[in-house]
C-alpha positions as CSV (number, residue, x, y, z in Angstrom):
1,M,139.7,147.5,16.4
2,N,136.7,147.1,18.6
3,R,134.9,150.5,18.4
4,N,133.5,150.1,22.0
5,I,137.0,149.8,23.3
6,G,138.1,152.9,21.4
7,D,135.0,154.8,22.6
8,N,135.6,153.8,26.2
9,A,139.4,154.5,26.3
10,P,139.1,158.3,27.1
11,R,136.5,157.6,29.8
12,N,138.7,154.8,31.4
13,C,141.7,157.1,31.2
14,L,139.8,159.9,32.9
15,E,138.4,157.7,35.6
16,S,141.9,156.4,36.4
17,L,143.4,159.9,36.4
18,S,140.6,161.0,38.7
19,D,141.2,158.2,41.1
20,V,145.0,159.1,41.3
21,I,144.2,162.8,41.9
22,L,141.7,162.1,44.6
23,A,144.0,159.6,46.3
24,L,146.8,162.2,46.3
25,N,144.5,164.9,47.7
26,K,143.2,162.6,50.4
27,K,146.8,161.7,51.4
28,Y,147.8,165.4,51.5
29,C,144.8,166.3,53.7
30,D,145.3,163.3,56.0
31,S,149.0,164.1,56.4
32,L,148.3,167.7,57.2
33,Y,145.6,166.7,59.7
34,R,148.0,164.3,61.5
35,W,150.7,167.0,61.8
36,M,148.2,169.4,63.2
37,S,147.1,166.8,65.8
38,V,150.7,166.2,66.9
39,V,151.4,169.8,67.2
40,L,148.3,170.6,69.2
41,A,148.9,167.7,71.5
42,D,152.4,168.8,72.5
43,D,152.3,171.1,75.5
44,D,155.9,172.1,75.2
45,Y,155.7,173.1,71.5
46,P,154.8,176.6,70.4
47,S,151.7,175.0,69.0
48,H,149.6,178.2,68.5
49,R,151.8,179.7,65.8
50,A,152.5,176.3,64.1
51,S,148.9,175.2,64.1
52,S,147.9,178.6,62.7
53,E,150.4,178.3,59.9
54,L,149.3,174.7,59.1
55,K,145.7,175.9,59.2
56,Q,146.4,178.7,56.7
57,Q,148.3,176.3,54.5
58,F,145.4,173.8,54.5
59,I,142.8,176.5,53.8
60,K,144.9,177.8,50.9
61,F,145.2,174.3,49.5
62,V,141.5,173.6,49.7
63,L,140.7,177.0,48.0
64,R,143.1,176.4,45.1
65,L,141.9,172.9,44.6
66,C,138.3,174.1,44.6
67,E,139.2,176.9,42.1
68,A,140.9,174.5,39.8
69,T,137.9,172.1,39.9
70,L,135.5,175.0,39.0
71,E,137.7,176.0,36.1
72,T,137.8,172.4,34.8
73,L,134.0,172.2,35.0
74,S,133.7,175.5,33.1
75,H,135.9,174.2,30.3
76,I,133.9,171.0,30.0
77,L,130.4,172.7,30.0
78,T,131.5,175.4,27.5
79,H,133.1,173.0,25.0
80,F,132.0,173.8,21.4
81,N,130.5,170.3,21.0
82,T,128.3,170.3,24.1
83,Y,125.4,171.8,22.2
84,H,125.0,168.3,20.6
85,Y,123.8,167.0,23.9
86,S,121.2,169.5,25.1
87,S,119.4,167.3,27.5
88,L,122.6,166.0,29.1
89,L,123.9,169.6,29.3
90,M,120.8,170.8,31.1
91,S,121.1,168.0,33.6
92,F,124.7,168.9,34.3
93,V,123.8,172.6,34.8
94,H,121.1,171.4,37.3
95,K,123.7,169.3,39.1
96,I,126.2,172.2,39.5
97,M,123.6,174.5,41.1
98,P,124.6,173.6,44.7
99,V,128.1,175.0,43.9
100,A,126.5,178.5,44.0
101,A,126.5,178.1,47.8
102,I,130.3,178.8,47.6
103,A,129.6,182.2,46.2
104,D,127.0,182.9,48.9
105,N,129.4,182.0,51.7
106,L,132.2,184.0,50.2
107,Q,129.9,187.0,49.9
108,Q,129.2,186.8,53.6
109,I,132.9,186.6,54.4
110,S,133.6,189.7,52.2
111,T,131.3,191.7,54.5
112,S,133.2,190.6,57.6
113,G,136.5,192.1,56.6
114,E,138.3,188.8,56.2
115,F,138.2,188.7,52.4
116,T,141.6,187.4,51.2
117,E,143.0,187.3,47.7
118,D,142.4,183.5,47.7
119,N,138.8,184.1,48.6
120,Q,138.5,186.6,45.7
121,E,140.0,184.2,43.2
122,L,137.6,181.4,44.3
123,L,134.6,183.7,44.1
124,A,135.6,184.8,40.6
125,A,136.0,181.2,39.5
126,T,132.6,180.3,41.0
127,Y,130.8,183.1,39.2
128,S,132.8,182.4,36.0
129,L,131.5,178.8,35.9
130,F,127.9,179.9,35.8
131,V,128.3,183.0,33.7
132,S,130.4,181.2,31.0
133,V,127.8,178.5,30.8
134,G,125.1,181.2,30.4
135,E,127.1,183.0,27.7
136,T,127.8,179.8,25.7
137,H,124.4,178.3,25.8
138,T,122.1,181.3,25.8
139,A,119.8,179.9,23.1
140,L,119.5,176.6,24.9
141,I,118.6,178.5,28.1
142,L,115.9,180.5,26.4
143,L,114.5,177.3,24.9
144,A,114.5,175.6,28.3
145,L,112.4,178.5,29.7
146,L,109.6,177.2,27.5
147,S,110.2,173.6,28.5
148,E,107.3,171.6,30.0
149,R,109.8,170.2,32.6
150,K,109.7,172.3,35.7
151,E,113.2,171.2,36.6
152,E,114.7,172.8,33.5
153,R,112.7,176.1,34.0
154,D,113.8,176.3,37.7
155,T,117.5,175.7,36.6
156,C,117.3,178.6,34.2
157,F,115.8,181.0,36.8
158,K,118.5,179.9,39.3
159,L,121.1,180.7,36.7
160,F,119.7,184.2,36.2
161,S,119.7,184.6,40.0
162,I,123.3,183.7,40.2
163,A,124.2,186.1,37.4
164,L,122.3,188.9,39.3
165,S,124.2,188.0,42.4
166,C,127.5,188.3,40.5
167,S,126.4,191.8,39.2
168,N,125.6,192.9,42.7
169,A,128.8,191.5,44.2
170,P,130.4,194.0,46.7
171,G,133.9,195.4,46.1
172,E,135.9,198.4,45.1
173,Y,136.9,199.2,41.6
174,P,139.1,197.9,40.1
175,I,140.2,195.3,42.7
176,H,137.0,193.3,42.9
177,E,135.4,194.4,39.6
178,T,137.1,191.4,37.9
179,Y,134.2,189.2,39.0
180,S,131.3,191.6,39.5
181,A,131.7,192.8,35.9
182,G,131.9,189.3,34.6
183,S,128.1,189.0,34.1
184,F,127.8,192.0,31.8
185,S,128.5,190.1,28.7
186,F,126.0,187.4,29.7
187,W,123.2,190.0,30.1
188,Y,124.1,191.6,26.8
189,I,124.0,188.3,24.9
190,L,120.8,187.3,26.6
191,Q,119.1,190.6,25.7
192,V,120.2,190.3,22.0
193,R,119.0,186.7,21.8
194,K,115.7,187.5,23.5
195,S,114.9,190.5,21.2
196,S,114.8,188.1,18.2
197,F,113.8,185.0,20.0
198,S,110.0,185.2,19.4
199,F,109.9,185.7,15.6
200,F,113.1,184.0,14.4
201,F,112.9,181.0,16.8
202,N,109.2,180.4,15.9
203,L,110.0,180.6,12.2
204,A,113.0,178.3,12.6
205,S,111.0,175.9,14.6
206,F,108.3,175.8,11.9
207,I,110.9,175.2,9.2
208,L,112.5,172.3,11.0
209,R,109.3,170.7,11.8
210,T,107.9,170.9,8.2
211,I,111.1,170.4,6.3
212,Q,110.7,166.6,6.1
213,N,107.0,166.4,5.0
214,S,105.5,169.7,3.9
215,W,108.0,172.4,3.2
216,K,110.7,170.7,1.1
217,T,112.9,173.7,0.2
218,P,112.4,176.3,3.0
219,I,115.9,177.7,3.0
220,Q,115.9,178.1,-0.8
221,D,112.5,179.8,-0.7
222,I,113.5,182.2,2.1
223,L,116.7,183.2,0.2
224,S,114.7,183.7,-3.0
225,L,112.0,185.7,-1.2
226,F,114.3,188.2,0.5
227,Q,116.8,188.5,-2.4
228,N,114.0,189.4,-4.9
229,T,112.0,191.9,-2.9
230,S,112.1,195.6,-3.4
231,A,109.9,196.4,-0.3
232,I,112.8,196.1,2.1
233,P,116.1,197.9,1.9
234,P,118.9,195.4,0.8
235,E,120.9,195.7,4.1
236,K,117.7,195.0,6.1
237,A,116.7,192.1,4.0
238,A,120.2,190.7,4.4
239,W,120.1,191.1,8.2
240,V,116.7,189.3,8.4
241,V,117.9,186.4,6.3
242,L,121.1,186.0,8.3
243,E,119.1,186.1,11.6
244,I,116.8,183.3,10.3
245,L,119.8,181.2,9.1
246,T,121.7,181.8,12.4
247,V,118.8,180.5,14.5
248,I,118.0,177.4,12.5
249,P,121.1,175.4,13.6
250,E,120.5,176.5,17.2
251,E,116.8,175.5,17.1
252,T,117.8,171.9,16.1
253,L,118.7,171.5,19.8
254,S,115.0,171.4,20.7
255,L,114.2,168.6,18.2
256,P,113.5,165.1,19.3
257,Q,116.5,162.9,18.9
258,A,114.7,160.8,16.3
259,D,114.2,163.8,14.0
260,K,117.7,165.3,14.3
261,S,119.4,163.0,11.8
262,S,116.9,163.5,9.0
263,V,116.8,167.3,9.5
264,H,120.6,167.3,9.6
265,H,120.5,165.6,6.2
266,E,118.1,168.2,4.8
267,L,120.2,171.1,6.1
268,E,123.3,169.5,4.6
269,S,121.7,169.8,1.2
270,S,121.4,173.5,1.6
271,I,124.9,174.2,2.8
272,T,126.2,175.3,-0.5
273,L,123.5,178.0,-0.8
274,V,124.1,179.2,2.7
275,T,127.9,179.4,2.5
276,S,127.7,181.2,-0.8
277,L,125.3,183.8,0.7
278,I,127.5,184.2,3.8
279,D,130.6,184.6,1.6
280,S,129.0,187.4,-0.4
281,L,127.7,189.2,2.7
282,L,131.0,189.1,4.5
283,Q,132.1,191.7,1.9
284,H,129.0,194.0,2.6
285,S,129.6,197.6,3.4
286,D,127.4,197.6,6.4
287,P,129.4,196.5,9.5
288,E,126.3,195.1,11.2
289,V,125.6,192.8,8.2
290,V,129.3,191.6,8.3
291,R,129.0,190.9,12.0
292,Q,125.8,188.9,11.6
293,S,127.4,187.0,8.7
294,V,130.3,185.9,11.0
295,N,127.7,184.7,13.6
296,C,125.9,182.8,10.9
297,A,129.0,181.1,9.7
298,R,129.8,180.1,13.2
299,A,126.3,178.6,13.8
300,W,126.4,176.5,10.7
301,S,130.0,175.3,11.2
302,Q,128.9,174.0,14.6
303,L,126.4,171.7,13.0
304,G,129.3,169.5,12.0
305,I,128.2,169.6,8.3
306,P,131.2,169.5,5.9
307,L,131.5,172.9,4.2
308,P,132.1,172.4,0.5
309,S,134.2,175.0,-1.5
310,C,134.6,177.0,1.7
311,E,138.1,178.3,1.0
312,P,136.9,181.8,-0.1
313,L,134.7,181.9,3.0
314,F,137.6,181.1,5.3
315,S,139.8,183.6,3.5
316,H,137.2,186.4,4.1
317,L,136.8,185.4,7.8
318,I,140.6,185.6,8.3
319,Q,140.7,189.0,6.6
320,I,137.9,190.3,8.9
321,A,139.7,188.9,11.9
322,L,143.0,190.5,10.9
323,G,141.3,193.8,10.0
324,S,139.6,193.9,13.4
325,W,142.9,193.2,15.1
326,N,144.7,195.9,13.2
327,N,141.9,198.5,13.9
328,E,142.1,197.6,17.6
329,S,145.9,197.8,17.7
330,G,145.8,201.1,15.9
331,E,143.5,202.6,18.5
């Protein structure tokens, strides 16, 4: 089978589906407009009530269509494989920035006393688009802040501004808190990432840029260093190693495309050591070490590197998930 045909099939299908949906929406809007024109032109028809009902129906349709579109964009931009395409992702985030105007307009409507349930759902969907992108790609956003490209830096600051606007959204608890509280997790994740950004990201960047030529076995050396030291408490040493290992896959996003394949190969050679360490630390008595072990496992799994002999690792992850669920259910 021609690979190009296979690769293009999903795109062609999506384009055809988009054309059909757009055609249907256009027909619906055109039909509604024509009915409104007929009603308004008939002097003997109780046009005021009819046109008002048609107007409300049209507005509701537009709001729901817009909400569904925003949710679809959110699903696309937060897909677990999007981190492979960091430059393309940042360009998409830049392109959706004008959508924030929807939230600004709805905020103004909310102060006029005409804030309907449909308005609220659309506002929540608008904020959710930007907040979910920020939560999913926090590391990429922090890296983009250091970019030499002004467009990327401006996009990040606009994203922060939108999240602030979401936090400051007016409304009464608990009716409108569904969207104004939506950015709390984004700020928390951003704060956690930022606190370790300087040291761990700089070290990860150094490792990835020297792994091919100068520092041939950085991961093995780091594991050996922290596992054999008595100057640091064992749980603290474990936490530091896990932080470094968690950041390394994320830092590969900033590498030039030409270097990614060779670095990927080098990281693959260390996967057995990494999974073995994670597996042992998942059984640690310190909950913070266990939590960071789970994060590290997630980061390395997203590299797309085959995980050898990972059945014990998966078993421990399942046990942790079930244990957390049972504890929460018990409370």
